[in-house]
N, C-alpha and C positions, 0 to 999 in steps of 0.2 A: 213276874213281877212283883215288888210289895204294892197292897193298899195304898204308901202316900205314891208312890211311885206310877199307880194306874190313874190319881185323882190330879197328879201334877199333868201327867200325860196328856186327858183326855179336857184336862178346865183352861191349860194354857199351848201344849205341843200341839196338838191334835185339835187346837179347837174345832169342833164341826161347821162353824158359820166361818169363820178369819182363815182357816186351815187348809180344810177339806170343801168349804166352798158348799154344801149342805144347807138346805133349811132356809136360804133365803130369802123364799116368797115371804113368811109371815118378817123375817128380818127384813126387810125397805117396807111392806104393807102393815105391821104392826106398831113400830119403830117413829111414829109419829108420834106418841103422848110417853110418857113412863107411867102411867098407872096400868096402861093397856101391854105399855113392855112389859113388865110387871108377874101380870094374872096371864099372859101368854109363859113366860120365861116360868114360871110353875105349874104350870099347865104341858108345859112340855118336857120339865125336869119328872114331874109326875108320871104322866104316860112312859118316858124312856126308862126309869128307874122300873118299875114295875115291866115293860118291854120286855128289857134285858134280862130281867131275872123268869119272867114265864115263858119264854123262846126257850130258854137254858131247859129249864124244862121239858119243855116237847118237843125237841130234840133229844135229851139223851133219856129221856122214858117213854118217847113213843116214835118220831122218825127212825130213831140209831134200831131200838130190839125187833123194828117191825121191818127195817131195810128199808124204807122208802126217803131217802134223806133228798130225794131229785123232787120234794116235796115241800120242803122248805120256805120257802122265798113266797109261795102264795099260801102257805098256813102260816106265817109271820105275821105276815097284810091283811089275815083273817082277824088272828089275836089283835095285833095292834088295831081295827077296825073299831071291834067292840071294847077294846080301852076306851077308844077315842068318843067312845054313846057313852060311857057312865064318866066321862070327864064331862061331858057335855050338859048329860041330865044336871048332875051335879051342879055347878058351875051356872046351872041358869035359875037349879032351883034358891041358890044361896047367895049368888051377887044377879038380878039383872040387867042392872048396870054395866057389868064386866061383860055380861057375852053378851051383851048390847054392841057395847065397847070392837069387843074382840070380835064378832061378824062372823061373814064366810070363814074366814082362818081358823077359828077353830077346829070346827070341822074336814080342813083344810092340813090339821096333823095327820089324819090318818094318813095322805098321801105325801109326809114330809118324809122325805130319803133320807135326812138325820136318822130319826125316831127307827126304819128297818137300818139304816147305817152300823147303830152302835148292838141292836139285834145280832146280824152278821159279825160287827166283830167279835163281838163277845165270843158267839159261840166258834167262830174259827180261832180265837186265838186261844183258844181250850181252858178260859176260865171258869172256873168252881162256880154253883151261885153265888156268893158273898160276888166271886171276884167280879161277877158277870149284874150284879146289882151294883156294887160301887163303881162301876165301869158304866153304869144306865145314869145312875143319879152327877157324876163328873162329867158326862156327857151334858146331860139337863143345866147343871151350874154353867159350863162356858159357854151355852146358850144365854143362858140368863144373864151371863152379864155382857156377850156381846151386843145383845138386844136391850139391855139397858144403859151400856153406856152408849151405843150410835141413839138412843133416842133422849136423852140427856140431850146430846150432839144435838140435835134436830131441832131440840125444842130453843136452845143457845141460837141456829142460825135461822129459825123465824123472826128470829127480834136483833139481828141482823143483814148488812145489804148486800148479797146475791144478787151476779145479773140474769138478766130477766131469763135466759134462754138455760140457764143450771139451775132454778128454782125446780122446788120438788121433788122426786124420780133421779135426776141424773146428780143433783149437791149431793144426795143422799149414795150412790154408787161412790163417787168421788168420795166420799166420808167414808164408807164402807170402806175402802182397796188401801184408803192410809190408816186405816185402824186393819187391817191385816199386814199391812208394812209394820207395824208395830211391834206386833205379836210373833212374826218372823225372829225378833231378840227372841224369846223362848226357845230353846233347842232342844235335842236330846244332852250336849251338853252341857245345859244348865241343868237338868237332870241328872247327870253321871254326879255332878259336883255338887248337890243338891241329899242324892240316897246315897250314892258311894257306887 
């Protein structure tokens, strides 16, 4: 698959939130305002891109040569946890207000199935190092796109009338479902038409 194909696939066609339903916890929890959504989106994008590249290296230079591929999941999770710790420390030092806004959701990137998902998909799709990195960035940008769109909609919904039983999380799930339906318009046929 070409690099453009990888980008289109992970941003639009197989968006981790809206097509594969991975990473819903921060999607619902952090999408209450645009600023924290952008911060979380960039943090997840950074972690996904570095995780995809690092897990490719671990798989090809450690696990396969030592014939211990069965340790793939636990090894990838440990590596992702280390990356998230680095990102958390960086955000805490560089932007204390963003660190406070992200709250518990920042350390939850460690257990975000989208991060582990892109690492496993990249390895199992036999991507090379650059393809894995591009897939990680693309998946992260898809996450960023979905969470920023959701936060913009939720900010607008805060000033609109919503029936009392649907306020908060229920309307967020309904909105996410409608967004997922909209993203269903992006499919493999679109990819084939765009890149041949």
